[in-house]
C-alpha positions in Angstrom: -23.1 33.7 -9.7 -20.2 31.5 -9.0 -19.8 27.9 -8.0 -18.2 26.5 -5.0 -14.5 25.7 -5.7 -11.4 24.6 -3.9 -7.7 24.6 -5.5 -4.1 23.4 -5.0 -1.5 26.1 -4.2 2.5 25.9 -4.4 5.3 27.1 -6.2 5.6 25.7 -9.0 2.3 24.0 -9.3 2.2 23.3 -13.1 3.0 19.5 -12.4 0.2 19.0 -9.7 -2.3 16.1 -10.3 -4.9 17.2 -8.0 -7.0 19.2 -10.3 -7.3 16.3 -12.5 -8.3 13.9 -9.2 -10.9 16.2 -7.9 -12.6 17.1 -11.3 -12.6 13.5 -11.9 -14.8 12.8 -8.6 -17.0 16.1 -9.2 -17.7 15.0 -12.6 -18.4 11.2 -11.4 -20.8 12.5 -8.6 -22.2 15.4 -10.7 -21.6 18.1 -8.4 -21.6 21.6 -9.6 -18.3 22.9 -8.2 -14.6 23.3 -9.7 -11.1 22.7 -8.6 -8.3 24.9 -9.6 -4.5 25.2 -9.5 -2.9 28.7 -8.3 0.7 29.6 -8.3 1.2 31.5 -5.1 4.8 32.8 -4.2 5.9 32.6 -0.6 5.6 36.4 -0.2 1.9 36.7 -1.3 0.4 34.3 1.0 -0.8 36.8 3.3 -2.6 38.4 0.5 -3.8 35.2 -0.9 -5.3 33.9 2.2 -6.8 37.4 3.0 -8.6 37.3 -0.3 -9.8 33.6 -0.4 -11.2 34.3 3.2 -13.7 36.9 1.8 -14.8 34.7 -0.9 -17.9 32.8 0.1 -17.6 30.2 -2.9 -14.1 28.9 -1.9 -13.9 26.0 0.3 -10.7 25.9 0.7 -7.1 24.5 -0.7 -4.3 21.9 -0.9 -1.2 22.8 -0.1 2.1 21.7 -1.7 5.8 22.3 -1.6 7.2 24.3 -0.4 4.5 26.1 1.6 3.3 23.4 4.1 5.1 24.8 7.0 4.7 28.7 5.8 1.3 28.3 6.0 0.7 27.6 9.5 0.7 31.2 10.9 -2.4 31.9 8.8 -4.5 29.4 10.4 -7.1 30.0 13.2 -7.0 26.5 14.1 -4.9 23.3 13.4 -6.3 19.8 13.4 -4.7 17.5 16.1 -2.6 15.7 13.1 -1.5 18.9 11.6 -0.4 20.2 15.1 1.7 17.4 15.8 3.5 17.5 12.2 4.1 21.2 12.4 2.8 21.2 8.9 -0.4 21.6 6.9 -1.5 20.3 3.3 -5.2 21.0 3.6 -7.0 24.4 4.3 -10.4 24.7 4.8 -12.6 27.9 5.2 -15.1 27.4 7.9 -18.6 29.3 7.9 -17.3 32.3 9.7 -14.4 32.7 7.2 -11.8 31.4 9.6 -9.2 29.0 8.3 -8.6 25.4 10.0 -5.4 23.8 8.8 -5.4 19.9 8.2 -2.6 17.2 7.5 -3.6 14.6 5.1 0.0 13.3 4.5 -0.2 11.4 8.1 -3.8 10.4 7.7 -3.2 8.9 4.2 0.1 6.8 5.5 -2.1 5.7 8.4 -4.8 4.4 6.3 -2.8 2.7 3.8 -0.9 0.7 6.5 -4.0 0.0 8.3 -5.4 -1.1 4.9 -2.4 -3.6 4.4 -2.8 -5.0 7.8 -0.3 -6.5 10.0 1.3 -10.0 10.0 2.3 -11.6 13.2 4.8 -14.5 13.6 6.1 -16.9 15.9 8.9 -15.1 18.1 8.4 -11.8 16.5 10.1 -9.0 18.3 8.9 -5.7 16.5 7.9 -4.4 13.3 10.3 -1.7 12.2 9.3 1.3 10.1 12.3 2.5 8.1 11.8 6.1 7.1 14.1 7.4 4.4 14.2 11.3 4.8 14.0 14.0 7.4 11.7 16.8 6.3 8.0 17.3 6.9 6.9 14.4 4.8 9.2 12.1 7.1 7.8 13.4 9.9 4.1 12.8 8.7 4.8 9.4 7.9 5.9 8.9 11.5 2.9 10.2 12.7 0.9 8.3 10.5 2.7 5.0 11.2 1.8 5.6 14.9 -2.0 6.2 14.4 -1.6 2.6 12.5 -0.1 1.1 15.7 3.7 1.1 14.8 6.1 2.1 17.5 9.6 0.8 16.1 11.4 3.2 13.9 14.8 3.7 12.2 15.8 6.9 10.1 18.0 7.2 7.0 18.9 10.2 5.4 21.7 11.6 3.1 22.6 13.9 5.8 22.9 11.7 9.1 22.1 15.1 11.3 18.7 15.2 9.8 18.1 11.5 10.6 19.2 11.9 13.9 17.3 15.1 14.4 14.0 12.9 13.5 14.9 10.1 16.0 15.8 13.0 18.7 12.0 14.4 17.6 10.6 11.1 18.5 12.6 10.7 21.7 14.8 7.9 20.3 18.4 7.7 20.8 19.8 9.9 17.8 22.7 7.5 17.6 21.1 4.3 17.5 18.2 5.3 15.3 19.7 7.8 13.0 21.7 6.3 10.4 23.3 7.6 6.8 21.4 6.5 3.8 23.9 4.1 3.0 23.0 2.2 6.2 19.8 1.4 4.8 18.9 -2.6 5.1 16.8 -5.1 7.1 17.0 -6.3 10.5 17.1 -9.8 9.9 18.3 -13.1 11.4 20.0 -15.6 8.9 18.2 -18.5 10.7 15.0 -17.3 10.5 12.5 -19.1 7.8 9.6 -17.5 6.2 7.0 -18.3 9.3 9.4 -17.5 12.0 10.2 -13.7 11.3 11.4 -11.8 14.4 11.5 -8.7 12.6 8.9 -7.2 10.0 9.4 -4.0 8.1 7.8 -0.9 6.5 10.0 1.1 4.2 8.8 4.6 3.8 10.6 6.9 1.0 9.6 10.5 2.0 12.1 12.2 -0.1 12.1 13.0 -3.9 14.4 10.2 -4.8 13.1 8.1 -7.6 11.5 11.1 -9.4 12.8 12.5 -12.7 16.1 14.0 -12.1 16.9 12.5 -8.8 18.7 9.0 -8.0 16.7 6.0 -6.8 16.7 4.9 -3.5 19.6 2.6 -3.0 18.3 -0.5 -1.4 18.1 -4.2 -1.7 14.6 -5.3 -1.1 15.5 -8.9 -1.9 17.3 -8.8 1.6 13.9 -8.2 3.3 11.2 -10.4 4.5 8.5 -11.3 2.0 5.9 -9.6 4.3 7.6 -6.1 3.9 5.4 -2.9 3.0 6.8 -0.3 0.8 5.4 3.1 0.4 7.0 5.8 -2.1 5.8 9.2 -1.7 7.6 9.9 -4.8 5.6 10.2 -8.0 6.3 11.3 -11.5 5.7 10.2 -15.2 7.2 6.8 -14.6 7.4 4.1 -11.7 10.4 5.1 -9.3 12.9 2.1 -9.0 12.0 1.5 -5.6 8.3 0.6 -6.7 9.6 -1.4 -9.5 11.9 -3.6 -7.2 9.2 -4.0 -4.7 6.4 -5.3 -7.4 8.9 -7.5 -9.0 9.3 -9.4 -5.5 5.8 -9.5 -4.7 5.8 -7.2 -1.7 3.0 -5.1 -0.6 3.6 -1.8 -2.4 1.7 1.7 -2.2 3.2 4.2 -4.7 3.1 7.9 -5.0 -0.1 8.1 -6.8 -1.9 5.8 -4.1 -0.5 8.3 -1.4 -1.8 11.1 -3.6 -5.2 10.0 -4.2 -5.7 9.0 -0.5 -4.9 12.4 0.4 -6.9 13.9 -2.1 -9.9 11.9 -1.2 -9.8 13.2 2.7 -9.5 16.9 1.2 -12.5 16.3 -1.1 -15.0 15.4 1.8 -13.4 18.4 3.6 -14.3 20.6 0.6 -17.5 19.5 -0.8 -19.0 17.6 2.0 -19.3 14.2 0.3 -17.1 11.1 0.2 -14.9 11.0 -2.8 -16.5 7.9 -5.2 -13.4 5.5 -4.6 -15.4 2.7 -6.5 -13.8 4.6 -9.4 -10.1 4.3 -8.5 -9.1 2.3 -11.5 -10.5 4.6 -13.8 -9.0 7.6 -12.0 -5.5 6.0 -11.8 -5.5 5.2 -15.7 -6.3 8.8 -16.3 -3.5 9.9 -14.2 -0.8 7.5 -15.9 -1.9 8.0 -19.5 
């Protein structure tokens, strides 16, 4: 008789760190279970879900690129967050064999922002969340920020049409809130001191920029206020330039691995019915970066 298992699907999938994370937690908790990776091409998604639904040991799967939107039609139900995002990165098999889709991208961003907390200053007008990117990850970042209590946004993208489309999706004026990537910079008053910030900033990189083979996000973080929060969804074998710059300035930073582990913890509890042992995060991070 097999053991309960979950897995991550995508195309390609060999790069995924999800099996390392989930197996680490299973071992620390002494739970009988497994977590695998499975390459699934787009034209095999229907067959994949048909087969897994019949497998009573299968608890569900994480979904990575490029399938986060493609899997939506196979879901019997969507969580409220997944419905808002229009994308799914966690699929859970329910007791009757039906599938429910969740989106942990937005939830991870929300939890990270809530963990950092908010800084309030005299004469403060707004806290702007600046989103770099215009795809599904950018949309999830918006929803996560809204759930964390943020309501002011600017969008920046290599193709300005994408930034403007994302602004329009949030019912903002596309011309005012959508800008080209080279327009990325702080809203700052030159006469503001450190205790009189009229604007605070959250910068979210929701693109692959900074990963191997891609240029870094072109930004001068030294021009931003010292309470700025930087969240970079990109991760790889090295730190991105955005993360290195933010850390050198003493800003509050969550890198791609921080986001990935936060997402994985949400999935782990849905798959195995127990909270991930987050007290081992430092050891887990060491294993992911060694």
